[in-house]
N, C-alpha and C positions, 0 to 999 in steps of 0.2 A: 838426705836432700832430694827433693823432687825436681829433677832437671827437666827443662823444656826442650823438646825436640821439634824441629821444623821439617815439614814436608813442602818442598818448593817445586811447583810444576809450571813451566813457561813454554808457551807455544814456540815451535822451532823458528818461526819467522821473526821472533822477538827476543831470542836468546842474547843477542848483542846488547840488550838493554837490562840485563839481569841486575847489574849493580844499581842502576837508577831505580828500577822497580822495587828492589828491597829497601833502598834508601827512603822511597816514598812511604812504604809500609812502616819502617822503623820510626819515621818522623811524622806519622799520620796525625797525631794530636797537635803538633806544633806548626805544620806546614800545609800547603795546599789550599785551594779555594773551595768553600763549602758549596755543594750542589744540593744536598738533601740532609737534613738532620732530624731524625725521628726518634721515637722511644726505643726502637729495637735496633735499627741499623743507621749508619752514617755513610754518606758518599762525598768524596772530595775529588777535585780535578787537579791533575798535575801535568805540567808540560815536560815531556821527555823527548829529546831530539826535536824533530819538527812537528810532533803530534801531541795532542792532549789525551791523557789517559784518565779514566774514571776508576777510582779505587773505592770499593765498597767494603766497609768494616762491619762484620756481623756481630751482634751483641753476644757476649759470653753466655753460653747456655747454663741452665740449671745443672746440678751435679748429675741428675739422672740422664738428661739429654747429652751432657758431656760424655758420659760413658757410652750411650747409644751411638753417638756420632764417631766415636773412635772404633768401637768393636762390632757394631751391628749395621748401622746405616752410613751412607756417604754424607759428608758434611754439606751444608748449604752452599759453601763456596765451590766444592768439587762438583756438585750437581749443576750449579750455574754454569760452570766452565764446560762440562760435558754436554749439557742440554743445548748450550749455544752452538756447539759444533754440530750437533744433530740437526738443529734448525737450519743452519747454513747449508748443510749437505742436502736439505730438502728445499733449498732456495727460499727459505723464510728469513726475512731480515731481522737481525738483532745486532746490537753492538758487538763488534768482533772480540772474541775472548782471547785475552793475552796471557793471563796467568791466574793461578790461585795458590794461596799459601795457607797452610794449616799449622797451628802450634799446639803440640800435645804434651800433657804430663802423663804420668803412669796411670792416672785415674780417668783420663779422658781428654777431650779437646778443650783448649782454653780460649783460643781466638782463631778466627779464620778471615781471609780477605779474598775478594774476587776483583780482578783487574780486567778492564775492557777498554776498547777505544771509546772516547767521548763523542757522543752524537750531539751536534748543534741543531736541535729540533725547533720547529716553529710553534707547536702547541701539542697538547695531549688530548685524549678523547673526552676529558671532562669539559672542555670548552664547548663541545657540541651539545652537551646536556644542558649547560647553564645559559647558552645563548642560541635560542631557536632561530635567530636571524643572522647567524654567522654566515659569511659569504661562502657560497657553493656547498652549503651544509648537506643538502640532499645528495649531491654527487660524492662528497666525502663519505657519507654513510654507505652509499652503494659500493664504493671502492673498499671500505673497511669490511663490508659483508663479503666481498670477494676474497679479501685477505683471510678472514675467518674460515670461509669455505675451503681455502687452500690448506689451512691447518688441519681441518677435519679430513680432507681427502688424503693427507699425508699421515693420518692416524695419530695426530697429536692432540691430546686432551689437555689444554692449558687450564689448570685448576684455578689459577689466579687471573682469569680473563676479566679484569676489572678496569674502570675508567683511567686510573693512573698508570696502568702498565702497558699502554701503547703510546709510543711517541710518534708524532706525525710530522713529516717533512714535505713542504710544498716544493715540488720539482719545477713546475711551471703552471700556467693557468689550466685548471682542470685535471692536473696530474699530481698524485700524492703517493709518498712512500710511508710504510708503517713498520715500526720497529718494536718488537716485544722486549720488555725488560722484567726484572724480578722473576727469574726463570726457575727457581728451585723446586716448584711444585708442578710437575707434569707427569702424565701417564701416557705411554705410547701404546695405543690399542686401537682396534677398529671401533668406530663410533657409529652406532645405529641412529636413526632419526631422532629418537627421544633424547639420547645423550647429546646430540648436536644442538637441539633446541635448548636443553638445560644449560649448555655451555655459554649461552647468552645472558643468563640470569643475573650475573654480578655487574653487568654494564649499566644498570640503573636507567633503563630505557623508558622513555615516555611512550604514550600510545601512538603518537605521530611517528616516532622513531621506529617502533615495532612495525608499523604499517609499511614504511619504506623498506626496511631491512628484510622483513619476512617475504615480501613480494619478490625482492631481488634474489633472496636465497632460494626460494621456490623455483625461480627461473633457472638458476645455476644448477640445481639438483634435480630438475624435472619432477618436483613434488607438487602436491596440491596446495594452492595459495592459501585457502581458508584454513586447512589443517596446520600449515606452517605458521600462519599468523596466530591462530588460537593457542597453539602449544607454546610458542615463543612468549606470548603475552601472559599465559598462565604461569610459566616458570618465573618470569620477571616479577609479576605481581606477588607471588608467594614469597620470593626472596625479599622484596621491599617491605612487605608486611612483617616478615620475621625480624628484619633489622629495626623497623619502627617500633615493634613491640618490645624488643630488647632495650632500645633507648628509653622507652616509657618506664620499663621496670627499673632501669638504673636511675632514672630521674625520680621515680617514686621513693626508692631507697634513700637517695640523697636528701629529699625533702623531709622524710621521716627523721633522718639523722640530724638535720639542721634544726628541726623543731624540738 
């Protein structure tokens, strides 16, 4: 019989909620309010005490990755928890990490969960892409650029720096807070100018957005405005072309199959 063993790690400040946290995980399929339901991961919201917690259930990995996440690499849940603590220690906002739970068999990891405080955000970065007339859009882009610059200055290379992974909270008129989510892919390393500009590529920036953000980043970093603009635009365009070409190839295969 292949018994399942649990590794349970809970932040010291939330040990008193251990029973409720484990109950939320045990009843994840039947209880909680759906926040996100994707092909790979699901997120639900649970009220525990006077606060709302987000519980992220990671998809069961392939047999190969199950082995890797037990014996070679840290699981996505563990990385999410540890990286969140690192971000907070650098004064980078992210939902506060409460716990992670891993379930192992002899052969590897079966399931894992990451628990954090739920953030009642106003919108995410995607809104700024799809709505050029969004109120205070230019100011939000400048503040987001400052947020990204702070990441880079703290030697944080967020590999999934994409539109859906920054939650935005409006504090008051003209003042916004930014929270990183989906944290399990990060590298902590010094970032040279090229790496910094490459880190903007997944944000799906328009030419107008690049113009605003590159100028502001150049000011923050004492860099040349034209060089900053040209490199940010180059990486953005390369990434967008790559994604578009991939979609076209998939579309072509589907059309051939249907015919």
